[in-house]
N, C-alpha and C positions, 0 to 999 in steps of 0.2 A: 025400878031403876037399879041396876047392879052396882056394886061398890066400885068397879073399874070406871063406870061412867062418872061417879062422884069424884073419883081421883082425877079424871081428866078435867072436870069443871073446876077443881080446886087448885089447878096449876096457876102459879102467879106469872103473869105476862110482864116481862121486863119492858119498861118504857123505851121507845125508840129514840136513840140519840140523834138530834137534828143535824142534818148535813151542813147547815149554815150556822152552827153554834159559835157564839162569840163570848169570850171570857169578859165579864163586866164587873166583877167584884169578888168579895170574900166575906164569909161569915166569921165574926170575931169572937164574941163571948155572950153569955147569957145576960139578959137585961130584965131585972125583976125576978119574981118567983113563979110566974104563970106561963113560962115557956117562950116568952119573947126573946129575940136575939138581936144583937147589934150587927150592923152590916156596913162594910167598907165598900163604897162605890169607887171604881177606878176613874170615873169622870165626874166633873162638876155637874154635868147634865145627866141626872140619874132617872130620866123619864122612863126608860125602858124597864128599870127595876120596879117602878111604881105601876106600870101598866100591865106587866106580865104576871099571871097567876101560876106559871109553871117555871120553876127554877131547876136547872140541871146541875148536878154536883160532881166534882172530882176531888180526890184527896188534896191536901195542902201541897204535896210534892209527889208527883207520880214516880219519881226516880228513887224515892226513899221508902223503905218498908214502914207501914203504919204501926202504931203501938198495938200490942196484942189485943185482939178482939175489936179494935176500933174500925178497921177497914171493912169487916163484915157488917158492922152496924151502920155504916154510912150509906144512906139511900142514894140512888141515882137521880131521883126526881123528888122535888118538894112541891107540895100544893100550898100556895100562899093565901092566907085568909085576909091579911091586912098588912099594909106598909105605911109608915108615916115618918115625917121628919122628927128628929129629937135633938135639940141643940144644934151642933155642927155635924151631926151624923144622921143615920137612918136606923130604925128598928122595924122588925117584922114579926108577925105571928104566923106560925106554920101549923097546918093541919096535922093532928096527931102528936104534937109536942106541947105538953101541958104543964111541965114543971121545969125548974132550973136545971136539973140533971140532964134532961133531954136536950135542952138548948146547948149546954156545955159540951155534950158529946159531938155536936156539929161544928164546934169551933175550929177555924182554920180552913174549912172546906172552901174550894174555889167555885164561884157561881158562873154558870154559862146560860145564855138565853139564845133562843132561835132569832136570827136577824129578822126574819119575817114577822116576828111578834112586836118589833119596835113600832111605836107610833110613827106615822108618816111625817117626815119633816116638812117645814115650809119651803117654798121656792128659794133656792140658793142657800139652804141650810143643810148641814151634813152631820151625821153622827161621827164621833171621834174615830170609830173603826173604819169608816168608809174610805178614807184616802190611803190607808195602810196597804202596801203592796202595789199601788198604782205607779206606772212609769211617769216620769216628768220630762216634758219636752218644751224648749223655748220657741220663740217666734221664728227663729232661724232654722228650726227643725233639728237642733242639736239636742242629743239626749243628755239630761242632767243626772239621771239615776232613778232610783226607786224609793218610794216613801217607806221609811222604816218605823216611823212613829211621829208623834206630835209632842210639842212642849207647850205648856200653858204659861204665858208670861204675864197674865192678868188682863191687859187690854185686849189681847188677841192670842190666837194660837200660832205656832211656828211649825212648819213641816221640817222634819229631820230626814234628809235624803242621803242614801248610800250611793256614792258615785259608781258609774259603770266599771266593771272589772273587780269590784270589791264585794265582800259578803258581810252582811250585818251579823253581829254588832261590830262596828268599826270604832276607832278612837275618835273622841270629840273633834279633834282638829282635822279629821278626814271627812267629816260630814259637811254637806251643804245645808244651810239653814235659810228657808224662805218664808217670810211672814204669810200666813194663810188669810190674806185680805184682798179685797177687790183691786187694789192698786197694782198688785203683782200677779194675781191669778186671773187668767183670761177665761178658762173654761175647765170644768170638772166633768169628765165623761165616764160615769161609772160603768156603763155597758162596754165601752172600749178599754176600760181600765187605764185611762190616761188623763193627766193634768197638763194643760197648756199654760205656760207662764211667760211673763215679761221679765226675763232674768238671764244675764249673760254667763258664759262659761267661766269668765275670769272674775266674777263678783265674789 
C-alpha cells in the first residue's frame, strides 16, 4: 500500500451536524479530577441528555471570537460514556476526557442533540422544544400568534405567544400567555405545526 493510500485513510471525517439539532443545555465546569463535567440542562425534563450518547457542540457564543487556541480545541461531537444526577444538577463523563484540564477546556460550550434521538414521549406529552414555532388558533379560527417559548411556573408550563404582525422577541406586555394545560389546549398538531386553543382574542 502506498503512502498516498495511507494518507487517504488517515483523513478525519467531520461528524455530520443533524438537520433537526436542538439546543438543550450547556457544559459548565469540571467536576472532580477524572474528567467529569457539570452540565446545565435548559429544561427540568433532561431525559434527552440522559438517553443520547452523541452530544454536538457549538462555542458559548457564535458571534464572539473564542480565546486563542480554544475554538480549535473545541470538538463538534462528544461521545458520552455516562450521565448522572448530582445534587440539583447533572454531571457527565466524556470519551477521551480524562482529567480536570480537559473538562475545563469544554466549559461554556452549548449542547445540541438530534431531535430524533429524544425518547418517544407518552400520549399527550411533549418536549419543551415541540411547541416552539407552532401557530396558535382559537376555536373561532382566529390566529393568536406563534409560540416563541415556554415559561415554567411550577404547577404547569405557559405558552409565550408572539401576536401576528410582531417579531420575537417582543416586550412582555405584548406577549399572549396561555397555560399549556388541557383546560385551554384543544389539540397540538406537530405535523401541521398548529395548536388549537380555547382562548379569546381579548383575553
